[in-house]
N, C-alpha and C positions, 0 to 999 in steps of 0.2 A: 803659468803654461809651461808643462815643460816638453812639450813637441816645439821645439825651434826650427822646424824645418817647414816646407811647403804645405804641410797638413794643417798649419795654423791659419793660413793665409783665408780662408772661407771665413772664420769667424771673425778675425780683425778686420776684414773690410766689410763682412756686414754690419759690425759694431760702426764702422767710420760713416758707410753709406749704404743705409740698407734697402732704400728705393732706387737707387740707380740700377738701370738695365745693365745686367753682366753679358748675357749672351742672346742674340737673335738666332732663331732656326726656322725658315719658311715664316708664317704668321705668328710664332710661338715667341713670345719675349720673356725672359726669367731674371726677376732682381737678385740682388747679391743676398737677400734677406732669404728670398727662396731658395737660393742656391746653397746656401748654406744649411738650410732645414732639410733638404734632400742629401746631401752629403751626408749630414748628421745620422740619419734614419738609415742610408746606405752602409755606414760605416758600421752601424748597430748589428746589422744584418752579416756583415763578413764577420765581426766578431763572434755572433751567436753561430757561425757555420765553422767557427775553427778558426779564421782566418786570421793572422794576427804578425807581430813584429817580425821581420825578415822573410815573411811568405812573400812569393811572386803573384801578382794577379795581371793578367792578361787581357787586352781588348783587342778584339777584330773585326773591324768595321768601318766604313767611310765617316767623316766629319759628323757627328751628332754630339747634342748635350749630352748625353750618355757615357761618351767619354770622356769629357771633362768631371763630370761626376763620379766616375769609376776611378779615376786619377785620383782626384782628391780624398775621396774615401780612403783608397788605400793608403796615401801618406799618413790620414788621420791615426789609422791603427798600426803606423809603423811598419808597413809593408814597402815591396819594391813593385812598381808598375812596368809593365812589358808590353808596349804599343806595338802591335804586330800589322805588317804590310796587308792590306785586305784582298790585294791580288794574288797574293801566294797559292799556290795548290795545296792539296792536302799534305801530300808528304812535305813539303817545304814548311806548313806549322807545325807540323808534329815534330820536325827537327828542332825549332825554336821553341816550341813547349818543353820538351824534353831538355834542350839543353840549357834554358831557364830554371827548370824546376817547377814550373807555374803548378799553384794547386786551384785555380778559380780562373774562369774564363766569361767574360761578357761578349757576344757576338750580336752583329746587326742582320735583318733577314737576307741579305744581299751575298752573304757568307753561309747560310744554312747548308747549301748543297757541299761546300768545302768541310764544315764542319761534321757533317754525315758520313763524309767520305775519311775523315782521320781517323786513325787506329791509336790515337794518344788521348783524345777527348774523353773517352769513355772512364779512363783513370783519375780523371781530375777530380776533386771534393767538392767543386760547385761549378756548375755550368748554368749562365744565365741568358737564353736568348730574349732581344730586344722585346720581343712580345710581351715577356713576363716580368721586364724591368720595372715598368710603374709599379706593379701589383706590389713588387718587393718592396720598393719605397714607400708607398702608401700604407702597407701592412705595416710596417716598420716603427719604431719609437725612438724620438729624437736622440741620440746618443753623443756624450762629449766625453767621450774617452780620452784620459791626459798621457796617452802613451809616451817615453821618452824618446827622444828623437834628436840627434845632433847634426849640425852640417857637416860632418865627416863620414855619415853614414849613407849606403847607396839609397839614391830615390828611385832610379829606374834604369832598365838596361834596352839600350836601342841597338836594333840590329843592322849591321851596315849593310848596304845594298849587297852584296855577294857578287858583284862582276868577275872577280876572279877566282873564284871558287867557295866553300860554304860560307856563309856571311858569319861574322863575330860580333859578340853581344858587348857593346862598348857600355861601361858602365858610368853612372853621372851621381854623382852624391848631391845630396842636398846643397851644398856650399856650392859646388859645380854651377847646378842652376841658379843660384842665388845671385853669384859674382856676375853670371853671364848676364842676367836681367839688369843688373847695376849698369855694367855695361852699356848696352842697350839704351838705356834711360840716358845716358851721359851723352849717347851720339845721336839720338832721334827726340824730338820734341814731343815726346807723348805727355797729354795732358788729360785732366777728368773727362772732356768733351770728346775727346778722341773717339773715334767711330773707326775699328779696324776690320778689314776682309779678311778673312782666314780662309782663304781660296787653294792654299797647297794642303797637302794631306797631313793631318795631324800627327800621325806615327813619324813623320818626318821630322828632324830635329829643329829647322829651322822655323816653321808653322807653329810648331809647339812652344819653343823656347825664345825665339826673335820676335813673335807676335802675338800669341795668346797670353802669355806670363805675364810681359811687360805691360799688356794692356788691362790685365787683371790687379795687377799691384797698383796700378793709379785708379783703378776704380772706374774706368770706361768701358767699354761698349764693343763685343766682338761678335762680327755678323759669321757665322759659320756657312761655306758653301759644302753640301755633300759632295760633290763631284766638280772637277771643272768643267766650264762653259762658258766660251767668249761671250755669247751673247747673254746668258745669265750674269756674267760678271758686270756688263754694262747696265744691265738693269738693276743689280744692287747696289750699284755705286750711286746709281740716279735717287734710287727709292730711299736710302736710307742715308744719304749724304755723307758718303764714306770719307775719311780724310787719310787715310793710310794702308797699305796693301804690301804683302810681300811674294815675290813669285820668282819662278826659275826662268832662264832666257826664253826656252819656247813657250811659256804661257803669254810674257808680254810680247813676244813674236807674233804669236795669234792675235793678240788684241790690235797692234801695229797693222796686220793684213785685212783685219777686218773693214768691210766697206762702212761700218759702223764708226770708225775709230776719229774721223775726220770731225763730225759732226755730234760725237756722243757729249753729254753735258758732264764734264769732269771737274766741274770748277770748285767743287768742295774738296778735291784730291790736295793734300798738303805734301805728301811725299809717298815716292814709290820707291820701294827697297828691292834689290835683284840680288841673288847669290845663287850658289850651286856649281855655277860653271861660268868658263869665260864668256864675256858678255860683248859683242860685235859693236864697235864705237858707231857704226849705223844705226844701229837699233834705239842706242841710247841718244843720239841726236833727234831720231823721230819723234821723241817723247818732249825733248828738251825746244824742238821747234814748235811744239803745241803748248809752250810755255809751263810745263810740268817739271817738278823737282825728281830727277832720276838717280838713287845712291844705289852705288855697289857695294858689296861687303864681301868678306872672304871668311872661310870657315868650314870646319868639318864635324862631324858627330861628335869626334872624341874631345873636342875644344867648346863642346855647350850650345853654340857651335861658333859664337862669334871669335874673331881674331883680328882681322883688320877691317876698318870701314871708312868711306869716305862721305864725311858730314855734308848736309846741303850746301852751306855756304861756299863749299870747295868742289861742287859737283860740275858745275858749268866749266872751271879752268882745268879739270883734271879729267876729263872725258876718257874712258876705258882704265882709271885706276881704279883699284879694289881699297885704297885709301891707305891710312897708316895705323901702325898697332891701337888697339882700343886701349882704354884709360887704365884700365887693372891687369892687362896683360903684356907678355913680352914677346916679341916676334924676333926672328932673325934669318937671314939668307946667306947660307954657306955652301963651300964647295964640298967635294968628297972628304976631304980631311978636315972637314969642320972648321975651317978658317972663313972669315967673313969673305964674301964676294966685294968686288968693286962695284962702283956705282955702273948699273947697265949690264953687268956680268949675270947670266943665268946662274942660279942655285937652288938648293932644297930650303925650302920654309921650312922652320923649325919654330916651336911654340911653348911658352911655359908660363903658367899662372894659376891663380886660384880656379880659373873655371875649366882648366884641363883634366880629363878624365884620369882616374888612378889604375885605369888598366882594363882589360877584357875579363868579363865573366868567368870564372873557373878555366881561364887559359894563360898560366904564368910564361910560357913559352911566346906566345903572342906579345904580350904585354912587355915582354924584356926586349923582344926585336923592335918593339915601338917608340922605344926610349933610348937617347944617348945616355953614356954614365953619369953625365952631370945634369940628367933629370929632365932635357928637352924632348920634346912629342917631334917624332920626326913623320912629318905630314905626306911625305911622297908627292909633292906639288912643286913646281918650278917657277920661281918667279925672278924679277929683276927689279932693281929699287933705283928710283932715280933720284938726284941731287937733294930734292925736297924730303927725301925720306918716304915717298909714296912707292906702293907695292903694286906691280903689273902681272899678274898670274899669266904664266905662259903656256901652260901645261901640265898634265900629270907625268912623273919622271916615267911611268910604265909606259906612255903613249906616244912618249919621243922616239923617232927613229933615226938612223945615220943613213944617210944617202951620200955616196961617193967621200965619205969621212967628212961630211957636213950634218951637225944637229938640225933637224928638222922638227917642229913643234906643230903638232896639227892645228892646234888652236887658233895659230896666227893662220895657218891657210883656210881653215873654216870662215874665219873674219873675213876675209879677202874672198871668197865665194860667195858670203852671204850679202855682199855690195851688189851682185849681179841682178837684175830687176827680175828674170825667171827663176830665181831661185828662193824657196821658201823656208828650207831648211838643208844644212850641211853635216855631213860627217866624214873624216879623213882618217885614216889607218895606214901604218906602214906595210908594204908585202914583200916579199924576197923577188930579188933581182939579181941574173946573174953579172952584169956589167956593173950596177951601182951598190950592189948589197941590199939595198931595199929604195924602194920607189913609193911614192904617195898612190892611194886608192882613195878617189872620191865618191861618196853616195851623198846623191842631192833628193830632195823632195821639190817637184817644178809648181809653179803656181798653176792655177787651171788654164789648159789650152796652149800652155808654154811649151817650148821646145829647146834644147840645147846639146850640143853636140861637143864632144872632146875639143877639137879644132876650136872651135867657139869659146870654151872656156878657156884653154891655153892662151888664146890672143888676148882675152878680158884680164887674165892674169897676170900676163907679160909686164906691164908697166906697175903692178903692184908687189909682184915678188922675184925673187931671184929663181933662176932657171931650175936650180935643184930644188927649189920646195913645190914646184907646179906638177900637180897629180899626174899620173902617166896611165891611169886608167880612171874612166867614168862610168858609174852606173847611177841609173836615173830610176828611182825606187818611189814605191808609193807612200810608204812611212818610213821610218828607223825606230830598231828596238829600243826599248825604254825600261828602266827600273822605275820600281813604284813611285818613285820621288821625282819621275820626269826627266831623269838624266840619260844620256844615250848610252846604250849598252855595245861596247865595241867589240866585245870579244865574238859575238857572233859573226860581226862583219869582216872579221879576220878569218874566219872559219870558212867563208863563202869560198868557193873555185873560182879563180882567176880565168879569165877568159883565154884560148890558146894564142891570139894574136892581139896585140895592142891596137886598139881602135885608132 
């Protein structure tokens, strides 16, 4: 087989474990043999439509088996997969279709209105609504194209969240994804009987590369959730005896705050993995108090995404740590002059290794800006490293603000606010101040029937934070703006007008 990339996985896995269940979606189960057959048929239809090596194939829709099948079929024919955020508007979809140069699109019914409003879709060579997807596969003949693919070739283009402007298309090669999968399998005990709940959106790099693909490589089972729902999550864990799941902070906070959390049957769960943003220690302890293993990792789209990880045996002794560098990746923490930081000194995290993206799609300027001269990826994230080499992510470099000459890291303040019993969620941004240069402004979502004033919050934080870190403004809001991957979008919060008088 000349395809050395991800496109060879369905055939190889089907040969090893044809009757194991690969995917569960609702009441539908798909074995590895069936999945291989469906991928082969779809690959044949792509080739018949003139879609082949190097061509980009996009998918727009919530988690669904068709996402997985479209992805692997694209890899079989040597194409490049472009998963799109299904929450995007038509102009945003048009930008990413145009920027990637996609020739084909598969989309779910939830996105029909977006596709209808698109100005770009009509120019594509192949557009397949999910309603026609089954017939497309069933009418196809199983094909076994042996397209040459090396590990250095692009596998997918994943668009960044775009919280600071136009999203960039991060290119991940087949090798990037394979090496990331190896890193996961070293860090997490994924076995053939693992049942992985894929509850985060698959267009997000962590759900795809940290959960689905490692599970697939081991011949285990992935349970796909079409959309995040706290009660549905509890139900699926109990029904399918889920052993492993990934989520971002807000997802795990939602589970912990549910009235079902205390009594839900979570006895099957061996490992819960969190990433995407800093995690309050209070949230981690709420899971550990239930006897659950809660492991934090750190990474980004450009690192495919794993860079550091806290393995299960270390999780209790290092609460709040994002772990140490993963097996086949180098990580360093540096000052602006690129010299190494001292123990406990904040610095920028930089990453180098076979899992690191070669750059951004057709954007050499952004690529050059993202790397140091000696090849380290600049993450833009700030961390401190302790004596044991554990990384604690402090904040995004762009989110830090300076108040009275002191650096303030909003993630630290958010974690302290989160400990208040009235608070469900919190986000802090720096805003201009005539006296101090910048001060903190906190946006909080409160628990039902709860109330909180700025004076009460200040008193609560007084024993937890230095005075210059305590927010000078408090806004109680119903919800926080988020990206498609559930991260808080701080740009809209910074743009909100300040009250005329500090409360």
